[in-house]
Backbone bond lengths (Angstrom), bond angles and torsions (degrees), N, CA, C in turn:
res aa  C-N    CA-C-N  psi(-1)  N-CA   C-N-CA  omega(-1)  CA-C   N-CA-C  phi
1 X - - - 1.453 - - 1.521 109.44 -
2 X 1.306 114.64 148.33 1.464 117.94 177.55 1.530 109.83 -83.90
3 X 1.312 116.75 175.98 1.462 122.09 -174.29 1.526 111.97 -61.01
4 X 1.329 116.84 -42.60 1.460 119.88 -179.52 1.529 110.49 -64.22
5 X 1.323 116.37 -44.39 1.463 120.53 179.06 1.523 110.70 -60.95
6 X 1.320 116.57 -43.01 1.468 120.84 177.63 1.524 111.05 -61.11
7 X 1.341 116.58 -41.95 1.458 120.39 -179.25 1.526 110.99 -66.05
8 X 1.336 116.58 -44.03 1.465 120.66 179.87 1.531 109.66 -63.68
9 X 1.333 117.09 -42.50 1.461 120.84 179.42 1.527 110.83 -62.67
10 X 1.317 116.95 -43.18 1.464 120.80 179.70 1.530 110.55 -63.74
11 X 1.317 116.48 -42.51 1.464 120.41 178.09 1.525 110.72 -65.05
12 X 1.318 116.50 -40.90 1.467 120.22 -179.77 1.519 111.23 -62.46
13 X 1.316 117.28 -34.65 1.457 121.01 -179.68 1.533 112.08 -66.71
14 X 1.326 116.70 -17.92 1.464 120.59 178.01 1.527 112.28 -81.00
15 X 1.326 116.74 -14.33 1.462 121.01 179.98 1.523 110.23 -73.17
16 X 1.334 116.60 152.45 1.471 119.28 172.61 1.535 109.53 -62.60
17 X 1.312 116.91 154.84 1.466 120.64 -174.27 1.529 112.95 -57.05
18 X 1.320 118.27 -39.10 1.464 119.66 179.67 1.533 111.37 -64.56
19 X 1.316 117.61 -35.13 1.469 120.64 177.01 1.527 110.73 -71.37
20 X 1.323 117.37 -36.21 1.473 120.53 176.50 1.526 110.69 -63.99
21 X 1.333 116.24 -37.98 1.471 119.82 177.79 1.525 109.92 -62.01
22 X 1.322 116.78 -44.51 1.470 121.03 178.19 1.524 109.95 -61.44
23 X 1.322 116.96 -43.49 1.459 121.35 179.60 1.527 111.24 -62.18
24 X 1.321 116.43 -45.91 1.463 120.62 178.76 1.519 110.22 -60.24
25 X 1.318 116.65 -44.21 1.457 121.03 179.48 1.530 110.55 -59.26
26 X 1.321 117.01 -45.11 1.465 120.71 179.24 1.532 111.69 -63.96
27 X 1.323 116.60 -40.28 1.467 120.15 178.68 1.522 111.00 -64.14
28 X 1.311 116.83 -42.72 1.468 120.43 179.05 1.527 110.29 -64.45
29 X 1.325 117.26 -43.51 1.469 120.61 177.65 1.522 110.74 -58.54
30 X 1.328 116.98 -35.88 1.468 120.56 -176.96 1.526 112.52 -68.39
31 X 1.316 117.22 -15.06 1.464 120.66 179.68 1.525 112.37 -79.33
32 X 1.322 116.60 -10.29 1.465 122.61 179.47 1.525 112.19 57.84
33 X 1.328 116.11 39.33 1.454 120.85 176.18 1.515 109.17 -73.68
34 X 1.334 116.90 154.32 1.469 117.55 178.36 1.523 110.23 -63.99
35 X 1.313 116.15 142.78 1.459 121.70 178.65 1.523 109.48 -77.61
36 X 1.329 116.78 153.11 1.460 121.16 -178.21 1.519 111.79 -55.77
37 X 1.332 117.53 -37.97 1.463 120.16 178.88 1.521 111.57 -59.06
38 X 1.330 116.52 -43.40 1.467 119.05 -178.94 1.529 110.82 -71.09
39 X 1.321 117.36 -32.54 1.465 120.97 176.11 1.527 109.56 -66.32
40 X 1.335 116.32 -46.23 1.465 120.83 179.17 1.526 111.08 -60.66
41 X 1.324 116.72 -41.35 1.462 120.58 -179.87 1.525 110.57 -64.96
42 X 1.323 116.97 -42.01 1.462 120.56 179.42 1.531 110.81 -62.86
43 X 1.348 117.05 -42.34 1.461 119.85 178.14 1.521 111.45 -65.38
44 X 1.324 117.80 -38.80 1.463 120.98 178.67 1.525 110.55 -62.93
45 X 1.318 117.00 -42.40 1.469 121.36 177.95 1.523 109.94 -62.69
46 X 1.335 116.55 -44.41 1.468 120.62 179.63 1.527 110.96 -63.67
47 X 1.331 117.48 -42.12 1.467 120.89 179.04 1.525 110.81 -62.40
48 X 1.324 116.75 -43.59 1.460 120.33 178.58 1.527 111.01 -62.65
49 X 1.328 116.50 -40.30 1.468 121.05 178.09 1.527 110.64 -61.84
50 X 1.326 116.64 -44.14 1.463 120.56 -178.86 1.528 111.69 -66.87
51 X 1.329 117.83 -38.95 1.465 120.66 176.79 1.521 109.75 -62.71
52 X 1.321 116.20 -44.01 1.470 120.39 178.80 1.527 110.95 -61.14
53 X 1.340 117.16 -41.76 1.469 120.50 178.44 1.525 111.08 -63.45
54 X 1.320 117.23 -38.87 1.470 119.86 176.34 1.520 110.50 -65.97
55 X 1.324 116.48 -42.49 1.464 120.93 -178.27 1.525 112.98 -66.68
56 X 1.333 117.49 -37.02 1.467 118.81 -177.15 1.529 112.95 -94.55
57 X 1.335 116.58 2.14 1.466 120.58 173.57 1.510 115.56 83.41
58 X 1.331 118.72 9.08 1.469 119.63 178.84 1.535 111.70 -85.52
59 X 1.325 116.08 -6.86 1.465 120.91 175.59 1.518 107.79 -133.69
60 X 1.323 115.19 152.78 1.454 120.53 179.96 1.521 109.27 -119.54
61 X 1.322 115.68 133.17 1.456 120.18 177.44 1.532 109.27 -76.39
62 X 1.308 115.68 140.44 1.466 121.37 177.55 1.521 107.31 -120.70
63 X 1.313 116.01 132.70 1.452 121.93 178.88 1.519 109.74 -57.40
64 X 1.335 116.92 133.87 1.458 121.68 -178.21 1.513 113.23 -57.37
65 X 1.342 117.50 -39.32 1.470 120.53 178.78 1.519 111.17 -61.24
66 X 1.332 115.80 -38.72 1.468 120.20 178.70 1.534 110.57 -65.67
67 X 1.307 116.22 -41.93 1.469 120.72 178.83 1.527 110.23 -58.69
68 X 1.344 116.70 -50.19 1.456 119.90 -178.41 1.518 112.28 -67.05
69 X 1.341 117.87 -33.77 1.464 120.73 176.64 1.528 110.26 -62.83
70 X 1.334 116.65 -43.01 1.471 120.01 178.47 1.529 111.27 -64.51
71 X 1.312 116.58 -41.16 1.466 120.13 179.05 1.528 110.24 -62.76
72 X 1.333 116.37 -46.77 1.476 120.09 -179.90 1.519 111.50 -61.09
73 X 1.337 117.07 -37.97 1.462 119.73 -178.47 1.530 111.99 -69.12
74 X 1.329 117.02 -27.33 1.460 120.70 179.76 1.516 112.74 -80.78
75 X 1.318 116.34 -23.87 1.458 119.21 -175.77 1.486 108.93 -121.05
């Protein structure tokens, strides 16, 4: 960390824990990461797509044991 980051971190540690939680929350929000709702929605869409592919025959299910056996054999 650079000097400014170290200073900000040291100052933040002087805050009461509830204020640090608020600060952490604000810092995380500032990163513009996807929200859990949007992540959940994306996974639901992907799951529905995969079920449809299995149902219409454009995808083939592979036994999990077979998948892991192939992975182990490669590594």
